[in-house]
GUVO-358352 format. One record per residue (C-alpha): residue in one letter; residue number from 1; x, y, z. Coordinates in nm, 4 decimals. Layout:
<pavexs>
A,NUM,X,Y,Z .
...
</pavexs>
This chain:
<pavexs>
M,1,6.7234,9.1074,10.9836 .
P,2,7.0735,9.0962,11.1265 .
A,3,7.2214,8.7681,11.2354 .
P,4,7.2346,8.6992,11.6116 .
V,5,7.5576,8.7174,11.7934 .
R,6,7.6768,8.4516,12.0291 .
P,7,7.6160,8.5157,12.3944 .
A,8,7.8856,8.7279,12.5616 .
S,9,7.9828,8.4422,12.8041 .
S,10,8.1051,8.2282,12.5145 .
H,11,8.3926,8.4556,12.4404 .
Q,12,8.4539,8.6486,12.7557 .
M,13,8.5440,8.3324,12.9535 .
S,14,8.8918,8.1877,12.9201 .
V,15,8.9266,7.8511,12.7595 .
S,16,9.1083,7.7266,13.0697 .
S,17,8.8176,7.8448,13.2893 .
P,18,8.6686,7.5621,13.4988 .
K,19,8.3312,7.6438,13.3315 .
F,20,8.4807,7.5131,13.0014 .
S,21,8.6850,7.2315,13.1391 .
D,22,8.4586,6.9989,12.9534 .
P,23,8.4203,7.1127,12.5994 .
C,24,8.0592,6.9931,12.5731 .
S,25,7.9641,7.1844,12.8887 .
S,26,8.0112,7.5235,12.7233 .
P,27,7.7118,7.7235,12.6066 .
L,28,7.8250,7.6437,12.2417 .
A,29,7.7390,7.2825,12.3082 .
T,30,7.4257,7.3188,12.5028 .
P,31,7.1950,7.1368,12.2544 .
L,32,7.4355,6.8450,12.2346 .
N,33,7.4726,6.5281,12.4325 .
S,34,7.8101,6.4359,12.5685 .
A,35,8.0233,6.1987,12.3634 .
H,36,8.0067,5.9529,12.6522 .
R,37,7.6464,6.0151,12.7203 .
L,38,7.4181,5.7430,12.8582 .
Q,39,7.2484,5.5373,12.5989 .
R,40,6.8946,5.6399,12.5026 .
D,41,6.6172,5.4130,12.6338 .
S,42,6.5059,5.1734,12.3697 .
P,43,6.1721,4.9862,12.3497 .
G,44,6.3476,4.6553,12.4289 .
N,45,6.5828,4.7867,12.6942 .
S,46,6.4296,5.0838,12.8687 .
S,47,6.6542,5.0635,13.1818 .
T,48,6.9894,5.0281,12.9954 .
T,49,7.2468,5.2872,13.1101 .
T,50,7.5588,5.1620,12.9372 .
Q,51,7.7833,5.4087,12.7438 .
S,52,7.7658,5.4180,12.3690 .
Q,53,7.9989,5.5368,12.0934 .
P,54,7.9800,5.9003,11.9744 .
N,55,7.6965,5.9816,11.7361 .
E,56,7.7329,6.1747,11.4076 .
Q,57,7.4144,6.3618,11.4971 .
D,58,7.5913,6.5314,11.7868 .
L,59,7.8467,6.6860,11.5336 .
F,60,7.5614,6.7755,11.2915 .
D,61,7.3744,6.9640,11.5651 .
L,62,7.6833,7.1492,11.6671 .
V,63,7.7522,7.2620,11.3192 .
D,64,7.3925,7.3642,11.2524 .
W,65,7.3759,7.5546,11.5815 .
S,66,7.7095,7.7311,11.5402 .
S,67,7.6242,7.8369,11.1791 .
K,68,7.3417,8.0565,11.3071 .
W,69,7.5635,8.2793,11.5106 .
R,70,7.8145,8.5475,11.4066 .
I,71,8.1765,8.5182,11.5307 .
E,72,8.2653,8.7936,11.7818 .
D,73,8.6323,8.7356,11.8163 .
E,74,8.9136,8.4683,11.8169 .
E,75,8.8204,8.3475,12.1653 .
D,76,8.4606,8.2945,12.0584 .
F,77,8.5849,8.0938,11.7497 .
A,78,8.8107,7.8905,11.9664 .
Q,79,8.5173,7.7711,12.1705 .
Y,80,8.3450,7.6384,11.8522 .
F,81,8.6686,7.4635,11.7429 .
K,82,8.7167,7.3058,12.0857 .
C,83,8.3707,7.1486,12.0764 .
F,84,8.4018,7.0463,11.7200 .
Q,85,8.7390,6.8860,11.7714 .
F,86,8.6205,6.6950,12.0781 .
L,87,8.3344,6.5347,11.8768 .
A,88,8.5107,6.4965,11.5432 .
S,89,8.8223,6.3215,11.6824 .
S,90,8.6082,6.0606,11.8454 .
L,91,8.4133,6.0053,11.5312 .
I,92,8.7307,5.9735,11.3228 .
H,93,8.8815,5.7374,11.5825 .
F,94,8.5876,5.4991,11.5657 .
Q,95,8.5788,5.5367,11.1836 .
L,96,8.2232,5.6655,11.1951 .
M,97,8.3220,5.9685,10.9717 .
S,98,8.6157,6.0480,10.7611 .
R,99,8.8581,6.3308,10.8117 .
R,100,8.7427,6.4812,10.4829 .
E,101,8.3764,6.4856,10.6008 .
C,102,8.4827,6.6541,10.9207 .
N,103,8.6921,6.9134,10.7263 .
A,104,8.3869,7.0032,10.5222 .
L,105,8.1528,7.0197,10.8296 .
F,106,8.3800,7.2599,11.0107 .
W,107,8.3654,7.5240,10.7456 .
Q,108,7.9809,7.4771,10.7338 .
G,109,7.9674,7.5656,11.1076 .
I,110,8.0782,7.9166,11.0415 .
H,111,7.8059,8.1774,10.9700 .
P,112,7.7664,8.2509,10.5943 .
K,113,7.8470,8.6213,10.6342 .
D,114,8.1679,8.5400,10.8323 .
C,115,8.2596,8.2863,10.5518 .
D,116,8.2289,8.5639,10.2949 .
M,117,8.4492,8.7891,10.4955 .
L,118,8.7129,8.5242,10.5713 .
Y,119,8.7234,8.3415,10.2427 .
P,120,8.9390,8.5921,10.0420 .
H,121,9.2002,8.6066,10.3261 .
I,122,9.2224,8.2330,10.3445 .
V,123,9.2424,8.1768,9.9751 .
N,124,9.5145,8.4398,9.9397 .
R,125,9.7234,8.2530,10.1863 .
H,126,9.6507,7.9050,10.0548 .
S,127,9.5860,7.9469,9.6885 .
L,128,9.5931,7.5709,9.6311 .
W,129,9.3737,7.4828,9.9278 .
K,130,9.0154,7.6135,9.9802 .
P,131,8.7963,7.5651,10.2743 .
G,132,8.6308,7.2258,10.2421 .
A,133,8.7098,6.8601,10.2442 .
N,134,9.0742,6.8998,10.1384 .
F,135,9.1524,7.1624,10.4045 .
N,136,9.2354,7.0152,10.7421 .
F,137,9.0037,7.1744,10.9944 .
Q,138,9.2923,7.2159,11.2383 .
E,139,9.4890,7.4144,10.9951 .
L,140,9.1838,7.6081,10.8949 .
F,141,9.1236,7.6961,11.2550 .
D,142,9.4728,7.8253,11.2898 .
Q,143,9.4366,8.0445,10.9763 .
V,144,9.0991,8.1921,11.0862 .
H,145,9.2118,8.2475,11.4362 .
T,146,9.5101,8.4432,11.3176 .
I,147,9.2855,8.6531,11.0854 .
L,148,9.0387,8.7213,11.3650 .
S,149,9.3215,8.8287,11.5995 .
K,150,9.4548,9.0726,11.3400 .
W,151,9.1076,9.2245,11.2910 .
R,152,9.0624,9.2693,11.6643 .
L,153,9.4000,9.4423,11.7058 .
E,154,9.3120,9.6735,11.4055 .
D,155,8.9701,9.7501,11.5569 .
E,156,9.1283,9.8292,11.8981 .
A,157,9.3889,10.0482,11.7365 .
E,158,9.1181,10.2298,11.5398 .
A,159,8.8998,10.2779,11.8489 .
E,160,9.2062,10.4195,12.0408 .
Q,161,9.2797,10.6629,11.7691 .
Q,162,8.9206,10.7693,11.7634 .
R,163,8.9308,10.8218,12.1378 .
K,164,9.2462,11.0403,12.1254 .
L,165,9.0856,11.2439,11.8463 .
E,166,8.7755,11.3122,12.0588 .
E,167,8.9930,11.4043,12.3605 .
D,168,9.1950,11.6433,12.1480 .
Q,169,8.8763,11.8107,12.0248 .
E,170,8.7442,11.8394,12.3792 .
L,171,9.0754,11.9843,12.5015 .
E,172,9.0803,12.2346,12.2214 .
Q,173,8.7319,12.3613,12.3066 .
L,174,8.8284,12.3993,12.6739 .
I,175,9.1545,12.5909,12.5887 .
L,176,8.9764,12.8214,12.3402 .
G,177,8.7076,12.8789,12.5909 .
M,178,8.9573,12.9730,12.8558 .
W,179,9.1369,13.2172,12.6265 .
D,180,8.8022,13.3925,12.5624 .
H,181,8.7700,13.4862,12.9237 .
S,182,8.9856,13.6644,13.1852 .
P,183,9.1392,13.4569,13.4625 .
Y,184,8.9189,13.6708,13.6964 .
D,185,8.6038,13.5488,13.5124 .
P,186,8.4090,13.2673,13.7000 .
T,187,8.3604,13.1002,13.3675 .
Y,188,8.7337,13.0799,13.3246 .
A,189,8.7612,12.8966,13.6588 .
V,190,8.5001,12.6424,13.5578 .
L,191,8.6775,12.5723,13.2301 .
Y,192,9.0062,12.5450,13.4070 .
R,193,8.8656,12.2963,13.6540 .
Q,194,8.7162,12.0802,13.3842 .
C,195,9.0529,12.0748,13.1963 .
A,196,9.2416,11.9843,13.5124 .
Q,197,9.0199,11.6824,13.5739 .
C,198,9.0856,11.5305,13.2364 .
F,199,9.3972,11.7002,13.0840 .
L,200,9.6123,11.8010,13.3826 .
T,201,9.9411,11.8043,13.1880 .
A,202,9.7891,12.0392,12.9229 .
L,203,9.7652,12.3173,13.1776 .
R,204,10.1356,12.3822,13.1962 .
G,205,10.1913,12.7538,13.1382 .
V,206,9.8145,12.8337,13.1556 .
P,207,9.7387,13.0949,13.4176 .
K,208,9.5366,12.9805,13.7102 .
P,209,9.1981,13.1376,13.7937 .
K,210,9.2311,13.4427,13.9994 .
S,211,8.9834,13.6082,14.2373 .
L,212,8.8906,13.9713,14.2042 .
P,213,9.0674,14.2067,14.4557 .
K,214,8.8613,14.2912,14.7552 .
P,215,8.7523,14.6491,14.7830 .
H,216,8.9151,14.8583,15.0698 .
K,217,8.6950,14.9018,15.3659 .
M,218,8.6169,15.2652,15.4615 .
H,219,8.6613,15.3487,15.8307 .
R,220,8.3555,15.5280,15.9735 .
H,221,8.3833,15.7871,16.2446 .
N,222,8.1752,15.7233,16.5649 .
R,223,7.9598,16.0257,16.5934 .
C,224,7.9121,15.9739,16.9747 .
S,225,8.2806,15.9777,17.0390 .
T,226,8.3504,16.2752,16.8275 .
T,227,8.3737,16.6053,17.0128 .
V,228,8.2614,16.8990,16.8201 .
K,229,8.3915,17.2206,16.9392 .
P,230,8.1207,17.4790,16.9717 .
C,231,8.1681,17.7935,16.7641 .
P,232,8.2658,18.0906,16.9696 .
A,233,7.9836,18.3291,17.0615 .
P,234,8.0038,18.6634,16.8979 .
T,235,8.1541,18.9360,17.1244 .
T,236,7.9616,19.2565,17.2062 .
T,237,8.1589,19.5685,17.1328 .
S,238,8.0619,19.8740,17.3344 .
L,239,8.0657,20.1716,17.1164 .
S,240,8.0938,20.5080,17.2646 .
I,241,7.8871,20.7548,17.0811 .
T,242,7.9964,21.0940,17.1394 .
H,243,7.7250,21.3451,17.0664 .
S,244,7.8559,21.6775,16.9822 .
T,245,7.6861,21.9595,17.1332 .
</pavexs>
């Protein structure tokens, strides 16, 4: 079963967006309590609402939650880092966790399949340092963010190349279809119009559709207004017949 992908809102929103002004208010940190949360009620002090120090469990929950989601792009990964840094810096400051422990946890918060894809690229750049306790999670973030940005640009370039290839194939089919028909053919006009809508510059030098010439109208004579001259009547010739006696 494929691993789930983080919700679209976690990477489409800008880091500077008001929605993510508080790192722990982002969708990535929904299961967590704030680092300055109200103290949980205890049996001996049920109404206490004083602030407490950050809890290691908050960071563990973030790492466990993040490791179940695939990384979509560098902005998505930046949200995870922002929440992790917010919690880890407080834990390191109050000496509740060491930096080495936070370094190891940061890598564990990345989905295993993403780790397998990223690991060879990270090791090639830092042959002496591998993701883990000895690799500062800030530096690890910088490296992973750069790799993800490069992959995104490569994907966008490949998608653009594929789009142009499909457009060229479509244009070729339209042009070949036009050459198979006469400019007087209605099919030619349809293909020409389709080509003009998508590839206007490709029609330079291509004949425009033409309409068939209209047949000449024959003028009919009005029978009522036509005067027909009557044929002359045959003349009677008087013949004198002479009878000889």
